[in-house]
C-alpha positions as CSV (number, residue, x, y, z in Angstrom):
1,X,-56.6,-13.9,-49.9
2,X,-57.6,-12.6,-46.0
3,X,-56.8,-9.0,-44.7
4,X,-54.4,-10.5,-42.5
5,X,-52.2,-12.3,-45.3
6,X,-52.6,-9.0,-47.2
7,X,-51.1,-6.6,-44.6
8,X,-48.6,-9.4,-43.9
9,X,-47.4,-9.5,-48.1
10,X,-47.7,-5.5,-48.3
11,X,-45.8,-5.2,-44.8
12,X,-43.0,-7.3,-46.4
13,X,-42.8,-5.4,-49.6
14,X,-42.6,-1.7,-47.8
15,X,-41.5,-2.6,-43.8
16,X,-38.8,-5.4,-44.9
17,X,-36.9,-5.9,-41.4
18,X,-37.9,-2.3,-40.6
19,X,-40.3,-2.9,-37.9
20,X,-38.0,-5.4,-35.7
21,X,-35.9,-2.2,-34.4
22,X,-35.7,-3.1,-30.9
23,X,-33.0,-5.6,-31.4
24,X,-31.3,-7.5,-28.4
25,X,-33.2,-8.0,-25.3
26,X,-34.6,-4.6,-23.7
27,X,-31.9,-3.1,-20.9
28,X,-35.8,-3.8,-18.7
29,X,-35.3,-7.2,-19.2
30,X,-31.4,-7.9,-18.9
31,X,-31.7,-6.3,-15.9
32,X,-34.6,-8.7,-14.8
33,X,-32.3,-11.6,-16.1
34,X,-29.5,-10.4,-14.1
35,X,-31.4,-9.9,-10.4
36,X,-33.2,-13.4,-11.2
37,X,-30.0,-15.2,-11.7
38,X,-30.2,-15.6,-15.5
39,X,-27.3,-14.3,-16.2
40,X,-25.0,-17.4,-17.0
41,X,-27.6,-18.3,-19.8
42,X,-26.2,-15.8,-21.7
43,X,-29.5,-14.9,-23.7
44,X,-28.4,-11.6,-25.0
45,X,-25.9,-12.9,-27.4
46,X,-24.1,-9.3,-27.7
47,X,-21.7,-11.2,-30.0
48,X,-23.9,-11.7,-32.2
49,X,-24.9,-7.8,-32.3
50,X,-28.3,-6.7,-33.2
51,X,-29.1,-10.4,-34.4
52,X,-28.7,-12.1,-30.7
53,X,-31.6,-11.2,-29.0
54,X,-35.1,-9.9,-29.1
55,X,-38.0,-9.1,-26.9
56,X,-38.5,-7.3,-23.4
57,X,-40.0,-4.4,-22.0
58,X,-39.8,-1.0,-21.8
59,X,-39.9,-0.2,-18.5
60,X,-41.6,-1.2,-15.7
61,X,-44.9,0.5,-17.3
62,X,-44.9,-1.6,-20.0
63,X,-48.0,-3.6,-19.7
64,X,-48.0,-7.3,-21.4
65,X,-51.4,-8.0,-22.7
66,X,-50.9,-10.6,-25.2
67,X,-49.9,-13.8,-24.5
68,X,-46.0,-14.0,-24.7
69,X,-44.6,-15.7,-27.8
70,X,-40.8,-17.4,-27.8
71,X,-39.7,-18.2,-30.8
72,X,-36.8,-20.9,-31.0
73,X,-34.2,-21.0,-34.1
74,X,-33.2,-23.7,-35.9
75,X,-29.7,-25.4,-36.6
76,X,-26.8,-22.8,-37.4
77,X,-29.0,-20.2,-37.2
78,X,-29.5,-16.7,-34.7
79,X,-32.9,-14.9,-33.1
80,X,-32.9,-12.0,-36.1
81,X,-31.7,-12.6,-39.8
82,X,-27.9,-12.1,-40.6
83,X,-28.2,-13.9,-44.1
84,X,-30.5,-15.8,-46.9
85,X,-29.7,-18.4,-45.3
86,X,-29.8,-17.7,-41.5
87,X,-32.9,-15.3,-41.7
88,X,-33.8,-15.7,-38.0
89,X,-37.3,-14.5,-36.7
90,X,-37.5,-11.3,-38.8
91,X,-40.9,-12.3,-40.7
92,X,-42.5,-13.8,-38.0
93,X,-42.1,-11.0,-35.6
94,X,-42.7,-8.1,-37.8
95,X,-46.3,-10.6,-38.8
96,X,-47.0,-10.3,-35.4
97,X,-46.2,-7.1,-34.7
98,X,-48.6,-5.9,-37.4
99,X,-51.5,-7.7,-35.7
100,X,-51.1,-5.8,-33.1
101,X,-48.2,-7.0,-30.4
102,X,-45.5,-5.8,-29.1
103,X,-42.4,-6.1,-28.2
104,X,-42.7,-7.2,-24.6
105,X,-44.9,-10.0,-25.7
106,X,-42.2,-11.4,-28.1
107,X,-39.1,-12.8,-27.5
108,X,-36.4,-15.1,-28.9
109,X,-32.6,-15.7,-28.2
110,X,-29.6,-17.5,-29.9
111,X,-28.4,-21.1,-29.3
112,X,-25.4,-22.8,-31.0
113,X,-22.8,-20.8,-32.7
114,X,-25.1,-19.5,-36.0
115,X,-22.6,-20.8,-38.3
116,X,-23.5,-23.0,-40.9
117,X,-19.9,-23.7,-41.2
118,X,-20.6,-25.6,-37.8
119,X,-24.0,-27.0,-38.5
120,X,-22.6,-30.8,-38.7
121,X,-21.6,-30.2,-34.9
122,X,-24.8,-29.1,-33.8
123,X,-26.9,-31.3,-31.0
124,X,-29.3,-32.0,-28.7
125,X,-27.0,-30.9,-26.3
126,X,-27.1,-30.4,-22.7
127,X,-26.5,-26.9,-22.5
128,X,-28.6,-25.9,-25.4
129,X,-31.7,-27.8,-23.5
130,X,-31.0,-26.2,-20.4
131,X,-31.2,-22.9,-21.9
132,X,-33.9,-23.1,-23.9
133,X,-36.0,-24.4,-20.8
134,X,-34.7,-21.5,-19.0
135,X,-35.3,-19.3,-21.5
136,X,-39.2,-19.9,-21.8
137,X,-39.0,-19.9,-18.1
138,X,-37.5,-16.5,-17.5
139,X,-40.3,-15.5,-19.8
140,X,-42.9,-16.8,-18.1
141,X,-42.2,-15.3,-15.0
142,X,-41.1,-12.0,-16.1
143,X,-44.2,-11.4,-18.0
144,X,-46.5,-12.5,-15.2
145,X,-48.5,-14.4,-17.8
146,X,-50.1,-17.6,-16.9
147,X,-48.7,-19.7,-20.0
148,X,-46.5,-18.9,-23.4
149,X,-46.7,-19.9,-26.7
150,X,-43.5,-21.2,-28.2
151,X,-42.9,-21.5,-32.3
152,X,-40.0,-23.9,-33.7
153,X,-38.0,-24.4,-36.6
154,X,-36.0,-27.3,-37.7
155,X,-34.0,-28.5,-35.0
156,X,-34.9,-26.2,-32.7
157,X,-38.4,-28.4,-32.8
158,X,-37.1,-31.3,-31.2
159,X,-34.7,-28.9,-29.0
160,X,-37.6,-27.6,-27.5
161,X,-39.8,-30.7,-27.5
162,X,-36.9,-32.6,-25.1
163,X,-36.6,-28.8,-23.2
164,X,-40.3,-28.8,-22.0
165,X,-40.5,-32.4,-21.9
166,X,-37.4,-32.4,-19.2
167,X,-36.1,-35.7,-17.2
168,X,-33.5,-37.6,-17.8
169,X,-30.4,-38.1,-20.3
170,X,-27.1,-38.3,-21.5
171,X,-24.4,-36.2,-23.0
172,X,-20.9,-37.6,-23.2
173,X,-19.2,-34.4,-23.9
174,X,-21.0,-32.7,-21.0
175,X,-20.8,-34.5,-17.9
176,X,-22.5,-37.2,-18.7
177,X,-25.8,-37.9,-17.3
178,X,-28.4,-35.3,-16.5
179,X,-31.8,-34.6,-15.6
180,X,-33.5,-31.5,-16.9
181,X,-36.5,-31.9,-14.0
182,X,-40.2,-32.2,-14.3
183,X,-41.9,-31.4,-17.4
184,X,-42.7,-27.7,-17.9
185,X,-45.6,-28.9,-19.7
186,X,-48.4,-26.5,-17.8
187,X,-46.9,-23.5,-19.2
188,X,-47.3,-24.0,-23.0
189,X,-50.5,-22.9,-24.3
190,X,-49.6,-23.3,-28.3
191,X,-46.5,-25.5,-29.3
192,X,-45.7,-25.0,-33.3
193,X,-43.0,-27.2,-35.1
194,X,-42.3,-25.8,-38.1
195,X,-40.3,-28.1,-40.7
196,X,-39.2,-30.1,-37.7
197,X,-37.0,-33.7,-38.3
198,X,-39.3,-35.7,-35.1
199,X,-38.8,-38.7,-36.5
200,X,-35.3,-38.3,-37.9
201,X,-33.3,-37.6,-41.5
202,X,-32.9,-39.9,-44.0
203,X,-29.2,-37.9,-44.6
204,X,-28.3,-39.5,-41.0
205,X,-29.4,-42.8,-42.1
206,X,-26.9,-42.2,-45.3
207,X,-23.8,-41.2,-43.1
208,X,-24.3,-43.6,-40.7
209,X,-25.0,-41.1,-38.1
210,X,-21.0,-40.3,-38.3
211,X,-21.4,-36.5,-36.8
212,X,-23.2,-35.2,-33.9
213,X,-26.4,-33.7,-35.3
214,X,-26.5,-37.5,-36.9
215,X,-25.9,-39.0,-33.6
216,X,-28.0,-41.9,-32.7
217,X,-27.6,-40.6,-29.1
218,X,-28.8,-37.2,-28.8
219,X,-28.9,-36.2,-32.8
220,X,-31.4,-37.2,-35.5
221,X,-30.7,-40.6,-36.8
222,X,-34.0,-42.2,-37.9
223,X,-33.1,-45.8,-36.9
224,X,-31.3,-48.3,-39.5
225,X,-35.1,-50.5,-40.4
226,X,-38.2,-49.8,-40.1
227,X,-40.5,-50.3,-37.3
228,X,-42.7,-48.7,-34.4
229,X,-40.5,-47.7,-33.3
230,X,-37.8,-47.9,-36.2
231,X,-35.4,-49.9,-34.8
232,X,-32.5,-47.8,-33.9
233,X,-34.4,-44.6,-33.8
234,X,-32.0,-41.9,-31.6
235,X,-32.7,-42.2,-27.8
236,X,-33.4,-38.5,-27.6
237,X,-36.3,-38.8,-30.3
238,X,-37.7,-42.2,-28.6
239,X,-37.7,-40.1,-25.6
240,X,-39.6,-37.2,-27.3
241,X,-42.1,-39.4,-29.6
242,X,-43.0,-42.1,-27.0
243,X,-43.3,-39.8,-24.0
244,X,-47.3,-39.2,-23.7
245,X,-49.9,-37.0,-26.2
246,X,-49.4,-33.2,-25.7
247,X,-46.6,-32.7,-23.1
248,X,-45.1,-30.0,-25.7
249,X,-48.3,-27.4,-25.0
250,X,-52.0,-27.9,-24.4
251,X,-52.8,-27.2,-28.6
252,X,-49.6,-28.9,-30.8
253,X,-49.6,-27.8,-34.8
254,X,-46.8,-27.9,-37.6
255,X,-45.9,-26.4,-40.5
256,X,-43.8,-28.3,-43.4
257,X,-43.7,-28.8,-46.8
258,X,-43.0,-32.0,-48.9
259,X,-40.8,-30.0,-51.3
260,X,-38.4,-29.3,-47.9
261,X,-35.0,-29.4,-49.5
262,X,-33.3,-29.5,-46.0
263,X,-35.4,-32.9,-45.2
264,X,-35.6,-33.9,-48.6
265,X,-37.5,-37.3,-49.7
266,X,-40.9,-35.9,-49.9
267,X,-40.3,-35.5,-46.2
268,X,-40.6,-39.2,-45.3
269,X,-38.9,-41.4,-43.3
270,X,-40.0,-45.0,-42.9
271,X,-43.1,-44.1,-44.7
272,X,-43.8,-41.6,-42.1
273,X,-43.8,-37.6,-42.1
274,X,-40.8,-36.9,-40.1
275,X,-42.7,-33.4,-39.3
276,X,-45.5,-34.3,-38.1
277,X,-45.9,-34.5,-33.7
278,X,-47.4,-37.7,-32.7
279,X,-51.0,-36.2,-31.5
280,X,-50.9,-33.4,-33.0
281,X,-53.9,-31.0,-33.4
282,X,-53.4,-29.5,-36.6
283,X,-50.9,-29.3,-39.4
284,X,-50.3,-26.6,-42.7
285,X,-48.9,-28.4,-45.2
286,X,-47.2,-27.2,-48.3
287,X,-46.6,-29.0,-51.7
288,X,-44.7,-27.2,-54.0
289,X,-42.1,-23.6,-53.9
290,X,-41.5,-21.7,-52.7
291,X,-42.1,-23.2,-49.3
292,X,-38.8,-24.5,-48.8
293,X,-37.3,-25.4,-45.8
294,X,-36.5,-21.7,-44.7
295,X,-40.2,-20.0,-46.5
296,X,-41.8,-22.3,-44.5
297,X,-41.2,-20.6,-42.1
298,X,-40.3,-16.8,-43.2
299,X,-43.6,-16.9,-45.4
300,X,-45.8,-18.2,-42.7
301,X,-46.4,-15.6,-40.0
302,X,-50.1,-16.1,-40.8
303,X,-50.5,-19.3,-39.6
304,X,-48.2,-19.2,-36.9
305,X,-50.5,-16.0,-35.2
306,X,-53.2,-18.2,-36.1
307,X,-52.2,-21.4,-34.5
308,X,-51.2,-19.2,-31.1
309,X,-54.0,-16.7,-31.0
310,X,-56.9,-18.6,-31.8
311,X,-55.6,-22.7,-31.9
312,X,-57.0,-22.6,-35.8
313,X,-55.0,-23.5,-39.1
314,X,-56.3,-21.7,-41.4
């Protein structure tokens, strides 16, 4: 076991979530957001208390050395953890802090309701896409970085892929047709997708796409028959998977498991591993417990760090 892995495991035992002490965006970052027109996005999420967001400089003299890392959570989760099933990015942030990163170099905000009871109603909505895209742009501008790294989990993978890709879409519940703008691919160095459903979910086929999460327009509907692309693949997944290579960033990696209890079916959807992103540079794949849907995120801080820092998978 490498020294970095040993440090991470030791920190999990001794530190727990203690390192994540600067909860919510710092006052310095909040003031910058207000002065630069981002107030309407509610990146702070004070309604979630200390769990709503993370990141920012302590003051004007706080220099950003490491390339900033932005963490985008999954369906019904939040920026920082609230329970055993809503663990947020505590473990990952703790690992990056143990490797010399600072709060001014690590960022997270909460999209959605952060309520497991409402998970079936979350989808790739226009407001969610706009919020994630604006957060990436805000962090890059605020830190003055040439590029940022983006680490995503679960539905956050496909939401962020579309937010970076930009372009048109349709959200009937939020005004109909929209256009997010040109791709912001040049702003992203490494993109990491953890336990995503890039080709949809078998469970969404089984329910006939009846919920917003599974919908055939902006949900995770995998289509109704195998093909390339699958027949009836949701509009948004078709858009993401057939818009060219590496628009997510200069380097694209995935982390996933064949025993993911949320994705199920060995991660396979019509013979494809749904957590793979087309034209990815590399992946880390697990085939046994404890690497289920949540632990593929919470126990892989080492790999996330290697991917964004060194563009490596080991």
